[in-house]
N, C-alpha and C positions, 0 to 999 in steps of 0.2 A: 598493517594487517594485509595478508595475502588476499587476492581476489576471491578465492574459494571460501575463505573464512568470512569475508564480507557478505557474500551471497548467502551463506548459511545463516548468519545473524539476521539478515533481512528476511529470509524465508521464515525463520522462527518467530521473528517479531510480527510478521503479517499473520501467521497462523495463530499466535497468541491473541492478537487483536481480534481476529474473526471469532475465536472461541469466546472471548470475554464479551464481545458485542452480542453474540448469539444467546448467551445465558443471562443477559440483562445487567451486566456489570457496568457501572458508571465509570468509564475509562477516564473521563476528564478529571474526576476526583481521585481515582486510584493511580493513574499513570499520567500526570500532567506534563511530564518532560522525559525525554530520552536523550542520551548523550551519543547516540549513533544516528547515521542517516536513516530516514524512514521513507519508504515508498509504498503507497497504497495502489493496488490494482483492483478495480471494481467494475463489474459488468452491470449495465443498467437494468438488466432483467434478473438480477440476483434477488431472490425472495428468501434466501437463507440469512443474509446479513443486509440490513436496511442500508440502502445507498445514502439516504439523508442522515442517518445516525453516523455512518462512517465518515461522511463529508464534514459533519459538524465536529466530530472528534478531531479530524485532521486539522481543521481550522484553529482549534484550541490548543492542540499539541505543540509543545516547544521542542525543537530538534535542530541540530546544526544544518541539516539539509533535509528538505521535505519535498515529496512529489506525489501528486494524486493523479492517477491515470484512469480515465473513464473509457471502458470498452463498450462501444455502441452495439455490438452484435453478440454480446456475451451475457451469461448469467453468472453462476457461482465459480466457474472455472475458466477465466479468460486465457490462462496459459495453454489450454487445450482447444478452446473455441476460436481464439485469434492468435495462434502461435507466432505468426510473422510479426505482428505488432509487438507482442511480448518480447520476442527476441531482439527487435530493434531497440526497445526501451532498455532492456538489460545491457545491451552493448553500449549504447550511446550515453546512457545516464547512470545506471546503477554501478557498472564497473568503473566509470569515469568519475563517480562521486558528484554528479550534476543532476539537474532536473529541468533541462531545456524544453522538451516537448510536453511537460506536465500541463494539465488543464489550467487555463488562465481565465479568471473571472473578473 
């Protein structure tokens, strides 16, 4: 798959996840596994999508590559609120199919 196609799949996956979390869908039951890389970008000040619910779903989700990235100075739009960090993650991880600087707990 070309890089542009991979980015679009990831963006669509993230948007779908946000919508489903926001409307109260239990993603762990509805979508327990994806066969594509999954990257979550979440601002700690996001009151639209619960950080804890997103993190819990991420932990349960099965995917070939997963990355959860916490943006400490962002709310619901880290791509606009911390664009340098977002750009770095997209270049070093998403386009490369890795998750090196993802949050580690």
